[in-house]
VOMIVO-65436 format. One record per residue: x, y, z of N, C-alpha, C in turn. Coordinates in nm, 4 decimals, decimal comma, always signed. Layout:
R / nc1 / nc2 / nc3 / cac1 / cac2 / cac3 / cc1 / cc2 / cc3
R / X / Y / Z / X / Y / Z / X / Y / Z
...
END
This chain:
R / nc1 / nc2 / nc3 / cac1 / cac2 / cac3 / cc1 / cc2 / cc3
R / +1,9445 / -4,7345 / +1,2945 / +1,9750 / -4,5943 / +1,3036 / +2,0973 / -4,5597 / +1,2208
R / +2,1770 / -4,6578 / +1,1852 / +2,2951 / -4,6275 / +1,1073 / +2,2597 / -4,5909 / +0,9634
R / +2,1454 / -4,6373 / +0,9121 / +2,1067 / -4,6117 / +0,7740 / +2,0488 / -4,4713 / +0,7532
R / +2,0106 / -4,4028 / +0,8581 / +1,9508 / -4,2696 / +0,8444 / +2,0579 / -4,1622 / +0,8335
R / +2,0273 / -4,0647 / +0,7504 / +2,1166 / -3,9496 / +0,7428 / +2,0764 / -3,8512 / +0,8502
R / +2,1711 / -3,7868 / +0,9054 / +2,1426 / -3,6863 / +1,0072 / +2,0945 / -3,5593 / +0,9388
R / +1,9772 / -3,5104 / +0,9834 / +1,9235 / -3,3885 / +0,9243 / +1,9978 / -3,2674 / +0,9767
R / +2,0289 / -3,1780 / +0,8858 / +2,0916 / -3,0526 / +0,9252 / +2,0005 / -2,9386 / +0,8844
R / +2,0199 / -2,8240 / +0,9396 / +1,9381 / -2,7072 / +0,9093 / +2,0017 / -2,6192 / +0,8032
R / +2,0796 / -2,6774 / +0,7161 / +2,1414 / -2,6008 / +0,6087 / +2,0419 / -2,5785 / +0,4960
R / +2,0500 / -2,4627 / +0,4349 / +1,9627 / -2,4302 / +0,3225 / +2,0365 / -2,4668 / +0,1943
R / +1,9722 / -2,5490 / +0,1126 / +2,0354 / -2,5889 / -0,0123 / +2,0087 / -2,4826 / -0,1198
R / +2,0842 / -2,4891 / -0,2244 / +2,0683 / -2,3953 / -0,3348 / +1,9319 / -2,4143 / -0,4006
R / +1,8884 / -2,5384 / -0,4115 / +1,7591 / -2,5673 / -0,4721 / +1,6451 / -2,5071 / -0,3903
R / +1,6521 / -2,5214 / -0,2584 / +1,5483 / -2,4644 / -0,1731 / +1,5478 / -2,3124 / -0,1808
R / +1,6639 / -2,2535 / -0,1889 / +1,6732 / -2,1075 / -0,1976 / +1,6139 / -2,0572 / -0,3291
R / +1,6449 / -2,1211 / -0,4401 / +1,5909 / -2,0810 / -0,5695 / +1,4399 / -2,1020 / -0,5756
R / +1,3930 / -2,2130 / -0,5198 / +1,2501 / -2,2415 / -0,5203 / +1,1748 / -2,1397 / -0,4339
R / +1,2284 / -2,1066 / -0,3208 / +1,1645 / -2,0089 / -0,2336 / +1,1599 / -1,8709 / -0,2963
R / +1,2674 / -1,8302 / -0,3615 / +1,2677 / -1,6978 / -0,4247 / +1,1741 / -1,6954 / -0,5452
R / +1,1621 / -1,8057 / -0,6187 / +1,0698 / -1,8107 / -0,7315 / +0,9253 / -1,8004 / -0,6836
R / +0,8930 / -1,8686 / -0,5757 / +0,7576 / -1,8610 / -0,5198 / +0,7293 / -1,7195 / -0,4710
R / +0,8276 / -1,6576 / -0,4088 / +0,8115 / -1,5205 / -0,3600 / +0,7866 / -1,4241 / -0,4757
R / +0,8621 / -1,4361 / -0,5837 / +0,8442 / -1,3483 / -0,7002 / +0,7108 / -1,3715 / -0,7685
R / +0,6687 / -1,4967 / -0,7800 / +0,5381 / -1,5254 / -0,8405 / +0,4251 / -1,4683 / -0,7554
R / +0,4368 / -1,4784 / -0,6256 / +0,3361 / -1,4211 / -0,5373 / +0,3286 / -1,2705 / -0,5511
R / +0,4436 / -1,2050 / -0,5635 / +0,4450 / -1,0603 / -0,5834 / +0,3830 / -1,0208 / -0,7159
R / +0,4104 / -1,0981 / -0,8202 / +0,3527 / -1,0675 / -0,9514 / +0,2016 / -1,0852 / -0,9490
R / +0,1541 / -1,1916 / -0,8881 / +0,0098 / -1,2144 / -0,8790 / -0,0555 / -1,1033 / -0,7977
R / +0,0079 / -1,0623 / -0,6898 / -0,0464 / -0,9548 / -0,6072 / -0,0535 / -0,8230 / -0,6817
R / +0,0496 / -0,7913 / -0,7580 / +0,0478 / -0,6638 / -0,8307 / -0,0549 / -0,6660 / -0,9434
R / -0,0694 / -0,7784 / -1,0111 / -0,1702 / -0,7868 / -1,1170 / -0,3104 / -0,7771 / -1,0595
R / -0,3347 / -0,8446 / -0,9484 / -0,4687 / -0,8383 / -0,8903 / -0,4984 / -0,6983 / -0,8385
R / -0,3969 / -0,6302 / -0,7879 / -0,4165 / -0,4932 / -0,7414 / -0,4462 / -0,4004 / -0,8590
R / -0,3801 / -0,4211 / -0,9708 / -0,4014 / -0,3358 / -1,0878 / -0,5411 / -0,3548 / -1,1454
R / -0,5908 / -0,4777 / -1,1457 / -0,7222 / -0,5028 / -1,2030 / -0,8351 / -0,4718 / -1,1069
R / -0,8074 / -0,4664 / -0,9782 / -0,9138 / -0,4368 / -0,8829 / -0,9352 / -0,2863 / -0,8655
R / -0,8422 / -0,2049 / -0,9130 / -0,8560 / -0,0593 / -0,9010 / -0,9697 / -0,0125 / -0,9908
R / -1,0366 / +0,0914 / -0,9486 / -1,1482 / +0,1407 / -1,0285 / -1,0949 / +0,2048 / -1,1560
R / -1,1666 / +0,1847 / -1,2630 / -1,1238 / +0,2385 / -1,3924 / -1,1976 / +0,3669 / -1,4271
R / -1,2895 / +0,4101 / -1,3422 / -1,3643 / +0,5322 / -1,3702 / -1,2754 / +0,6537 / -1,3484
R / -1,2818 / +0,7455 / -1,4423 / -1,2034 / +0,8682 / -1,4312 / -1,2740 / +0,9632 / -1,3352
R / -1,1987 / +1,0387 / -1,2558 / -1,2631 / +1,1337 / -1,1651 / -1,3320 / +1,2449 / -1,2426
R / -1,4381 / +1,2939 / -1,1853 / -1,5142 / +1,4007 / -1,2510 / -1,4333 / +1,5295 / -1,2468
R / -1,4054 / +1,5861 / -1,3634 / -1,3237 / +1,7065 / -1,3707 / -1,4076 / +1,8324 / -1,3511
R / -1,5395 / +1,8213 / -1,3549 / -1,6248 / +1,9381 / -1,3451 / -1,6403 / +1,9911 / -1,2032
R / -1,5978 / +1,9182 / -1,1019 / -1,6186 / +1,9592 / -0,9636 / -1,5138 / +2,0586 / -0,9142
R / -1,3949 / +2,0554 / -0,9663 / -1,2874 / +2,1411 / -0,9188 / -1,2833 / +2,2711 / -0,9986
R / -1,2486 / +2,3816 / -0,9318 / -1,2350 / +2,5072 / -1,0063 / -1,1126 / +2,5009 / -1,0978
R / -1,1102 / +2,5818 / -1,2014 / -0,9971 / +2,5772 / -1,2948 / -0,8675 / +2,6232 / -1,2277
R / -0,7580 / +2,5707 / -1,2786 / -0,6254 / +2,6076 / -1,2272 / -0,5813 / +2,7392 / -1,2877
R / -0,5005 / +2,8184 / -1,2310 / -0,4482 / +2,8117 / -1,0945 / -0,5544 / +2,8559 / -0,9949
R / -0,5573 / +2,7884 / -0,8829 / -0,6548 / +2,8211 / -0,7798 / -0,6171 / +2,9527 / -0,7132
R / -0,7170 / +3,0319 / -0,6773 / -0,6863 / +3,1601 / -0,6123 / -0,6318 / +3,1375 / -0,4712
R / -0,5432 / +3,2275 / -0,4294 / -0,4842 / +3,2199 / -0,2960 / -0,5840 / +3,2730 / -0,1944
R / -0,6035 / +3,1985 / -0,0869 / -0,6971 / +3,2380 / +0,0177 / -0,6210 / +3,2422 / +0,1490
R / -0,6320 / +3,3528 / +0,2206 / -0,5658 / +3,3675 / +0,3498 / -0,6474 / +3,2912 / +0,4539
R / -0,5813 / +3,2036 / +0,5290 / -0,6478 / +3,1232 / +0,6303 / -0,6238 / +3,1813 / +0,7688
R / -0,7255 / +3,1685 / +0,8523 / -0,7125 / +3,2069 / +0,9926 / -0,6538 / +3,0866 / +1,0668
R / -0,5349 / +3,0990 / +1,1265 / -0,4720 / +2,9832 / +1,1901 / -0,5521 / +2,9284 / +1,3081
R / -0,6194 / +3,0126 / +1,3829 / -0,6987 / +2,9646 / +1,4961 / -0,8202 / +2,8846 / +1,4490
R / -0,8874 / +2,9330 / +1,3453 / -1,0030 / +2,8601 / +1,2922 / -0,9599 / +2,7280 / +1,2298
R / -0,8468 / +2,7266 / +1,1599 / -0,7958 / +2,6030 / +1,1012 / -0,7613 / +2,5022 / +1,2113
R / -0,7040 / +2,5496 / +1,3217 / -0,6721 / +2,4624 / +1,4333 / -0,7965 / +2,4053 / +1,4986
R / -0,8990 / +2,4881 / +1,5150 / -1,0250 / +2,4415 / +1,5743 / -1,0892 / +2,3339 / +1,4863
R / -1,0929 / +2,3589 / +1,3557 / -1,1532 / +2,2611 / +1,2643 / -1,0741 / +2,1312 / +1,2620
R / -0,9419 / +2,1404 / +1,2655 / -0,8598 / +2,0200 / +1,2669 / -0,8816 / +1,9409 / +1,3947
R / -0,8916 / +2,0089 / +1,5080 / -0,9129 / +1,9420 / +1,6358 / -1,0495 / +1,8738 / +1,6387
R / -1,1535 / +1,9440 / +1,5894 / -1,2869 / +1,8840 / +1,5857 / -1,2908 / +1,7632 / +1,4925
R / -1,2231 / +1,7741 / +1,3788 / -1,2181 / +1,6619 / +1,2845 / -1,1442 / +1,5431 / +1,3461
R / -1,0386 / +1,5701 / +1,4202 / -0,9624 / +1,4638 / +1,4866 / -1,0512 / +1,3917 / +1,5882
R / -1,1266 / +1,4665 / +1,6665 / -1,2133 / +1,4051 / +1,7670 / -1,3301 / +1,3295 / +1,7023
R / -1,3868 / +1,3872 / +1,5967 / -1,5010 / +1,3275 / +1,5297 / -1,4622 / +1,1954 / +1,4619
R / -1,3472 / +1,1931 / +1,3974 / -1,3034 / +1,0741 / +1,3229 / -1,2208 / +0,9778 / +1,4076
R / -1,2077 / +1,0061 / +1,5351 / -1,1348 / +0,9212 / +1,6314 / -0,9903 / +0,8982 / +1,5902
R / -0,9237 / +1,0052 / +1,5564 / -0,7810 / +0,9971 / +1,5283 / -0,7418 / +0,9974 / +1,3857
END
């Protein structure tokens, strides 16, 4: 038992640098995979009316009813 070194829970500089390098590489891989997995198709511009959109007065009670029904239908 005299030949063994006592283990301590200290973090060495090498372990800290290695851990941060692995963390940064993981973030880079994640961002690249996210960028390439996104769809490249452009949205159809023909569906929306031209800008500026006309102002429409909303009925607050009807908007509240529709929001409540949508909340219940979509379960939150």
